C-alpha positions as CSV (number, residue, x, y, z in Angstrom):
1,M,-18.1,-12.8,-6.9
2,R,-17.2,-9.8,-4.8
3,K,-18.6,-6.4,-5.7
4,T,-16.2,-3.5,-6.2
5,T,-16.4,-1.3,-3.0
6,K,-16.2,2.5,-3.0
7,A,-12.8,2.4,-1.4
8,A,-11.5,-0.1,-4.0
9,M,-12.9,2.1,-6.8
10,S,-11.1,5.1,-5.3
11,S,-7.8,3.2,-5.3
12,I,-8.4,2.2,-8.9
13,I,-9.1,5.8,-9.9
14,Y,-6.0,7.0,-8.0
15,L,-3.8,4.4,-9.6
16,A,-5.1,5.2,-13.1
17,A,-4.4,8.9,-12.5
18,T,-0.9,8.3,-11.2
19,M,0.3,5.7,-13.7
20,M,-0.4,7.5,-17.0
21,S,2.9,6.9,-18.8
22,P,4.7,9.9,-20.4
23,A,6.9,9.5,-23.4
24,L,9.9,7.2,-23.3
25,G,12.9,8.8,-21.4
26,A,10.6,11.2,-19.5
27,K,11.5,12.4,-16.1
28,D,9.3,13.3,-13.1
29,Q,9.1,17.0,-13.5
30,V,7.5,17.4,-10.1
31,A,10.5,15.8,-8.3
32,A,12.7,18.3,-10.1
33,K,10.8,21.1,-8.3
34,V,11.3,19.7,-4.8
35,T,13.5,22.5,-3.5
36,D,12.7,22.7,0.2
37,V,11.5,20.5,3.1
38,C,7.9,21.5,2.7
39,K,7.9,20.2,-0.9
40,E,9.8,17.2,0.3
41,K,7.1,16.4,2.8
42,K,4.3,16.9,0.2
43,Y,6.0,14.7,-2.3
44,L,6.7,11.9,0.2
45,Q,3.1,12.1,1.4
46,Q,1.8,11.7,-2.2
47,L,4.2,8.8,-2.7
48,A,2.9,7.1,0.4
49,G,-0.7,7.6,-0.9
50,R,0.3,5.9,-4.2
51,L,2.0,2.9,-2.4
52,T,-0.9,2.5,0.1
53,A,-3.4,2.5,-2.8
54,E,-1.3,-0.2,-4.6
55,I,-1.1,-2.6,-1.8
56,S,-4.8,-2.0,-1.0
57,K,-5.7,-2.9,-4.5
58,Q,-3.6,-6.1,-4.5
59,E,-5.0,-7.2,-1.2
60,G,-8.5,-6.4,-2.5
61,D,-7.9,-8.6,-5.5
62,L,-6.6,-11.4,-3.4
63,S,-9.6,-11.1,-1.1
64,S,-11.8,-11.4,-4.1
65,L,-10.1,-14.6,-5.1
66,E,-10.5,-15.9,-1.6
67,T,-14.2,-15.2,-1.7
68,D,-14.6,-17.1,-5.0
69,L,-12.5,-19.9,-3.6
70,R,-14.8,-20.4,-0.6
71,L,-17.9,-19.9,-2.7
72,W,-17.0,-22.7,-5.2
73,K,-15.9,-25.0,-2.5
74,L,-19.3,-24.7,-0.7
75,A,-21.3,-24.6,-4.0
76,A,-19.9,-27.9,-5.1
77,V,-21.5,-29.8,-2.2
78,K,-25.0,-28.9,-3.5
79,Q,-24.6,-29.9,-7.1
80,D,-25.3,-33.0,-9.1
81,K,-22.3,-34.9,-10.4
82,R,-22.2,-32.8,-13.6
83,Q,-22.2,-29.5,-11.9
84,W,-20.0,-30.8,-9.0
85,R,-17.2,-31.4,-11.5
86,L,-17.4,-27.9,-12.8
87,Y,-17.4,-26.2,-9.4
88,T,-14.7,-28.6,-8.0
89,A,-12.5,-27.7,-10.9
90,L,-13.0,-24.0,-10.3
91,F,-12.2,-24.5,-6.6
92,F,-8.9,-26.3,-7.6
93,K,-8.0,-23.5,-10.0
94,A,-8.8,-20.8,-7.4
95,T,-6.8,-22.6,-4.7
96,S,-3.7,-23.0,-7.0
97,L,-4.0,-19.4,-8.1
98,H,-4.4,-18.2,-4.6
99,L,-1.2,-19.9,-3.4
100,E,0.8,-18.1,-6.1
101,Q,-0.8,-14.7,-5.8
102,A,-0.7,-14.7,-2.0
103,Q,3.1,-14.9,-2.1
104,K,3.2,-12.1,-4.6
105,V,1.0,-9.9,-2.3
106,K,3.2,-10.9,0.7
107,N,6.3,-9.7,-1.1
108,T,4.5,-6.4,-2.1
109,R,3.4,-5.9,1.4
110,T,6.9,-6.3,2.8
111,K,8.5,-4.0,0.3
112,I,5.8,-1.3,0.5
113,G,5.8,-1.6,4.3
114,H,9.5,-1.0,4.4
115,A,9.3,2.0,2.1
116,L,6.4,3.5,4.1
117,Q,8.3,3.0,7.4
118,L,11.4,4.9,6.0
119,T,9.2,7.6,4.4
120,E,7.3,8.1,7.7
121,R,10.6,8.4,9.5
122,H,11.9,11.1,7.1
123,V,8.6,13.0,7.2
124,G,8.7,12.8,11.0
125,A,12.1,14.5,11.0
126,I,10.7,17.3,8.7
127,N,7.7,17.7,11.0
128,A,10.0,18.1,14.0
129,I,12.3,20.7,12.4
130,Q,9.2,22.6,11.2
131,E,7.8,22.7,14.7
132,L,11.1,23.8,16.2
133,A,11.4,26.5,13.6
134,R,8.2,28.0,14.8
135,T,9.9,28.9,18.0
136,K,12.3,31.8,18.6
137,V,14.8,32.9,21.3
138,T,13.5,35.5,23.7
139,E,14.4,37.1,27.1
140,R,13.4,35.2,30.3
141,A,11.4,37.1,32.8
142,S,14.1,36.4,35.5
143,K,17.3,34.4,36.1
144,H,19.4,37.3,34.8
145,G,22.4,38.5,36.9
146,T,26.0,39.6,37.1
147,N,29.1,37.9,38.6
148,V,32.0,40.2,37.9
149,A,32.3,43.9,37.1
150,T,32.4,43.4,33.3
151,K,30.0,40.5,32.8
152,I,26.3,40.1,32.8
153,N,24.5,36.8,32.5
154,I,21.5,37.0,30.1
155,A,18.8,34.4,30.6
156,L,17.1,33.3,27.4
157,E,14.3,30.9,26.5
158,R,12.4,29.8,23.4
159,T,8.9,30.9,22.7
160,T,6.4,30.7,19.9
161,G,6.4,33.2,17.0
162,G,9.4,32.1,15.0
163,A,9.7,32.2,11.2
164,Q,8.4,29.3,9.0
165,L,11.1,27.3,7.3
166,C,9.0,27.4,4.0
167,K,5.5,27.6,2.8
168,P,3.6,24.5,3.9
169,L,1.5,22.8,1.2
170,G,-2.0,21.8,2.3
171,E,-4.0,18.8,1.1
172,H,-5.3,20.6,-2.0
173,E,-2.1,22.5,-2.8
174,N,0.5,21.2,-5.2
175,I,4.2,21.3,-5.7
176,D,3.6,22.1,-9.4
177,D,0.2,23.5,-10.2
178,D,0.7,22.5,-13.9
179,K,1.1,18.9,-12.8
180,P,-0.6,18.1,-9.6
181,T,0.3,14.4,-9.7
182,P,4.0,13.3,-9.8
183,D,5.1,10.7,-12.3
184,F,6.5,8.3,-9.7
185,N,7.1,5.7,-12.5
186,F,9.8,8.1,-13.8
187,L,11.5,9.0,-10.6
188,D,15.2,8.7,-11.3
189,T,16.4,11.1,-8.6
190,I,15.1,13.5,-6.0
191,Q,16.6,16.0,-3.6
192,L,16.0,15.1,0.1
193,T,17.5,16.7,3.2
194,A,19.6,14.6,5.5
195,T,18.5,14.8,9.1
196,S,22.0,16.0,10.1
197,M,21.6,18.9,7.8
198,M,18.2,20.1,9.0
199,H,19.5,22.3,11.8
200,K,21.0,24.5,9.0
201,L,17.5,25.3,7.9
202,M,16.6,26.9,11.3
203,P,15.8,30.6,11.2
204,D,18.5,33.0,12.4
205,D,17.8,34.4,15.9
206,T,19.2,37.9,16.8
207,L,19.5,39.6,20.2
208,T,19.8,43.4,20.5
209,L,21.1,45.0,23.7
210,T,21.1,48.7,24.1
211,G,23.3,50.8,26.4
212,N,25.3,48.7,28.8
213,A,28.9,49.0,30.2
214,G,30.8,49.0,33.6
215,C,28.6,46.4,35.4
216,S,29.1,45.7,39.1
217,G,28.8,42.2,40.6
218,G,26.6,40.8,43.3
219,Q,23.3,40.7,41.6
220,T,21.7,37.3,41.0
221,N,18.3,36.0,40.1
222,V,16.8,39.3,39.1
223,A,14.9,40.6,36.1
224,F,17.1,41.7,33.2
225,S,16.2,45.3,33.7
226,A,17.3,45.1,37.4
227,A,20.6,43.5,36.5
228,I,21.4,46.0,33.7
229,N,20.7,48.9,36.0
230,G,23.7,47.9,38.1
231,C,25.7,48.8,35.0
232,T,26.1,51.9,33.0
233,Y,22.7,51.4,31.3
234,A,21.1,54.5,29.9
235,S,18.2,53.3,27.8
236,G,16.3,51.0,30.1
237,Q,15.3,48.9,27.1
238,A,14.7,45.2,27.3
239,I,16.4,42.8,24.9
240,E,15.1,42.8,21.4
241,T,14.8,39.4,19.7
242,T,14.1,38.7,16.0
243,A,13.9,35.4,14.0
244,S,14.3,35.6,10.3
245,A,14.1,32.7,7.8
246,K,17.1,32.0,5.7
247,E,16.9,33.1,2.1
248,N,18.2,29.8,0.7
249,I,17.2,26.7,2.7
250,D,17.8,24.0,0.0
251,S,20.3,21.6,1.6
252,G,19.1,18.6,-0.4
253,T,21.1,15.5,-1.1
254,T,20.6,13.8,-4.4
255,V,18.8,10.4,-3.8
256,K,18.8,7.9,-6.6
257,V,15.7,5.8,-7.2
258,F,15.4,4.2,-10.6
259,K,18.2,3.4,-13.0
260,T,18.0,5.9,-15.9
261,D,15.9,4.5,-18.8
262,K,15.1,1.5,-16.7
263,Q,12.3,3.1,-14.7
264,M,9.9,0.6,-13.0
265,Q,12.3,-2.2,-14.0
266,E,15.6,-1.7,-12.3
267,C,16.8,0.2,-9.2
268,A,19.7,2.6,-9.3
269,T,23.1,1.5,-7.9
270,Q,23.5,3.1,-4.5
271,S,26.9,4.4,-3.2
272,S,28.7,1.7,-1.3
273,D,30.8,4.1,0.8
274,S,27.9,6.1,2.2
275,G,27.4,6.3,6.0
276,G,25.1,7.9,8.6
277,D,22.3,10.0,7.1
278,T,23.6,9.5,3.6
279,A,23.2,5.7,4.1
280,F,19.7,6.2,5.3
281,L,18.7,8.3,2.2
282,S,20.3,5.7,0.0
283,E,18.3,3.0,1.7
284,L,15.1,5.2,1.3
285,G,15.8,5.6,-2.4
286,K,16.2,1.8,-2.9
287,A,13.1,1.0,-0.8
288,I,11.0,3.5,-2.8
289,C,12.2,1.9,-6.1
290,E,11.5,-1.7,-4.9
291,A,8.1,-0.7,-3.5
292,L,7.0,1.0,-6.8
293,I,8.1,-2.0,-8.8
294,A,6.3,-4.5,-6.5
295,G,3.2,-2.3,-6.3
296,A,2.8,-2.3,-10.0
297,E,2.5,-6.1,-10.0
298,T,-0.9,-7.4,-11.1
299,V,-2.7,-9.9,-8.9
300,E,-4.2,-12.5,-11.1
301,T,-7.8,-13.5,-10.3
302,L,-10.7,-15.2,-12.0
303,S,-12.8,-12.1,-12.3
304,D,-12.7,-12.2,-16.1
305,A,-13.2,-15.9,-16.4
306,N,-15.5,-17.5,-19.0
307,G,-15.8,-20.7,-20.9
308,N,-13.3,-19.8,-23.7
309,K,-10.5,-18.9,-21.1
310,L,-11.2,-21.8,-18.7
311,S,-11.3,-24.4,-21.5
312,A,-7.9,-23.3,-22.6
313,D,-6.4,-23.5,-19.0
314,D,-4.4,-26.6,-18.3
315,L,-5.8,-27.1,-14.8
316,I,-9.5,-26.8,-15.5
317,P,-9.9,-29.4,-18.3
318,N,-7.6,-31.8,-16.4
319,A,-9.6,-31.4,-13.1
320,V,-12.9,-31.9,-14.8
321,R,-11.6,-35.0,-16.6
322,N,-10.2,-36.5,-13.4
323,C,-13.4,-35.7,-11.4
324,G,-15.6,-37.8,-13.7
325,A,-15.2,-41.5,-14.7
326,A,-17.1,-40.7,-17.9
327,F,-14.2,-38.6,-19.1
328,S,-11.4,-41.0,-18.1
329,N,-10.7,-42.1,-21.6
330,I,-9.6,-38.6,-22.6
331,D,-5.8,-38.4,-22.7
332,K,-5.2,-34.7,-23.5
333,P,-8.1,-32.9,-22.0
334,S,-7.0,-29.3,-23.0
335,D,-6.1,-30.3,-26.6
336,S,-8.9,-28.7,-28.7
337,T,-7.8,-30.7,-31.8
338,S,-8.0,-34.2,-30.5
339,N,-10.8,-33.5,-27.9
340,K,-12.8,-30.8,-29.6
341,E,-16.1,-32.0,-28.2
342,F,-14.7,-32.0,-24.6
343,V,-13.3,-28.5,-25.0
344,N,-16.6,-27.3,-26.5
345,Y,-18.4,-28.9,-23.6
346,L,-16.3,-26.8,-21.1
347,K,-16.8,-23.7,-23.1
348,T,-20.6,-24.2,-23.0
349,R,-20.8,-25.2,-19.4
350,Y,-18.7,-22.4,-18.2
351,R,-20.6,-20.0,-20.5
352,D,-19.4,-17.9,-23.4
353,T,-19.1,-14.5,-21.7
354,T,-17.6,-13.3,-18.4
355,K,-20.9,-11.6,-17.6
356,V,-22.9,-14.9,-17.8
357,F,-20.1,-16.8,-16.0
358,K,-20.3,-14.3,-13.1
359,Q,-24.1,-14.5,-13.0
360,T,-24.1,-18.3,-13.1
361,F,-21.1,-19.3,-11.0
362,G,-21.1,-16.1,-8.8
363,T,-24.4,-14.5,-8.1
364,N,-26.6,-17.5,-8.6
365,A,-24.2,-19.8,-6.8
366,G,-24.1,-17.5,-3.9
367,T,-27.8,-17.8,-3.3
368,T,-27.8,-21.6,-3.4
369,H,-28.9,-23.0,0.0
370,V,-26.7,-25.6,1.7
371,A,-27.3,-27.8,4.7
372,L,-25.5,-26.5,7.8
373,R,-25.5,-29.0,10.7
374,Q,-24.3,-27.8,14.1
375,A,-25.0,-29.4,17.4
376,D,-28.5,-31.0,17.2
377,K,-29.8,-28.6,14.5
378,T,-29.5,-28.5,10.8
379,D,-30.2,-25.2,9.0
380,N,-30.4,-24.4,5.3
381,K,-28.7,-21.1,4.5
382,P,-27.6,-19.4,1.3
383,I,-23.9,-19.8,0.7
384,N,-23.4,-16.0,0.8
385,Q,-24.7,-16.0,4.4
386,T,-22.4,-18.8,5.4
387,T,-19.4,-16.8,6.3
388,T,-17.7,-18.0,9.4
389,P,-15.1,-20.9,9.3
390,E,-17.3,-22.9,11.8
391,Q,-20.3,-22.6,9.5
392,Q,-18.3,-23.6,6.4
393,A,-16.8,-26.6,8.2
394,A,-20.4,-27.6,9.2
395,V,-21.5,-27.5,5.6
396,L,-18.5,-29.4,4.2
397,S,-18.6,-32.1,6.9
398,N,-22.3,-32.7,6.6
399,S,-22.0,-32.8,2.8
400,K,-19.2,-35.4,3.1
401,W,-21.4,-37.6,5.2
402,E,-24.3,-37.3,2.8
403,R,-22.1,-38.1,-0.2
404,I,-20.6,-41.2,1.5
405,K,-24.0,-42.4,2.5
406,N,-25.4,-42.0,-1.0
407,E,-22.4,-43.7,-2.6
408,V,-22.6,-46.7,-0.2
409,E,-26.3,-47.1,-1.0
410,S,-26.1,-46.8,-4.7
411,E,-22.5,-47.6,-5.6
412,K,-23.1,-45.7,-8.8
413,E,-19.7,-44.2,-8.9
414,N,-18.1,-47.7,-8.9
415,T,-20.2,-49.0,-11.8
416,V,-19.6,-46.3,-14.3
417,T,-17.5,-47.5,-17.2
418,A,-15.2,-45.5,-19.5
419,S,-17.5,-45.7,-22.5
420,A,-18.0,-43.1,-25.1
421,V,-19.2,-39.8,-23.7
422,D,-22.6,-38.3,-24.6
423,F,-21.7,-34.6,-24.1
424,K,-25.4,-33.6,-24.5
425,T,-26.4,-35.4,-21.3
426,T,-23.1,-35.4,-19.3
């Protein structure tokens, strides 16, 4: 069985912290405090962290199931008939479960990937407007001039030193210090700024000219001070430029995510007549909703398996029954009433507790040596060191040959009759 990695444990801790459920009807109070693009950016970055952790956990759980599947497939080749039935049944169960859960993870990956793509696009637009806001208009060193007696051409350019749009929030800074982690599970609406509205957030630039009138033409490509000296220019001052942030920069559009009182169950109905940037924000809201719902799905594994659970599973008893001629007279293998002894047999063989099951069918099975025949050489390696597809194929093909050879020699499997089962020796 796969050990929990440090990264996986971090994801589990992150998810546990973010998915604590407030009271019924609660709203995400952090989303309500998103009032500028700096907070928008922080919120969406935290959301992306949540979604990334969720798909990482699902993929980790699926990987754990894949590891168990390969382990039991290889372990079965080394066992006697009694143990072979148990491992083969586990392999069948893991295979069936993997097919179901892989589709679930694929769906989650698609939905979260779409949400992350749209989120990254919006955060990218915020980054761009933040960088642009850090510039300001200033006088160029040259390119000024006059063309008629009453006009002067003033050459301008942008330089650094502009005003910030808002206070950036660092990695360890929060939108709401009283609640560092948003309640994404209760995100009904949030205010986000449409790309077409972001230019309105730019700081105001001001140019100040002192003492000019009565300009004469004929001067081109000169410094501003030289051009203005051809006019009635008393002060000799250069242009003054200032950039000042707007007092109110909240140009947010209400974006709907979950349907009220149906959080983590149903997405809000988006406007059907939206277009342009509004349509993008509607798509983003829907994508976030679908990603959060998909990310909350649990990937079923066999990490908590034990004899009690496996004996009650329809597939396991049936597979064990079908894999042994000694059990062929059992009609309803999972019926604990009519087949009490068989069910108890499974409980005992698969162990009473998850801890002992993992030790027996996980740790111990992983250290079992198997014959690995490649080219003209046969090696014996522990299963947990037989990792490549080529090695696994070499083990399975060699085992198949050994099994066929033994069956041909002894024909024991063909002589077993469906007599009463001795569960103490079977």
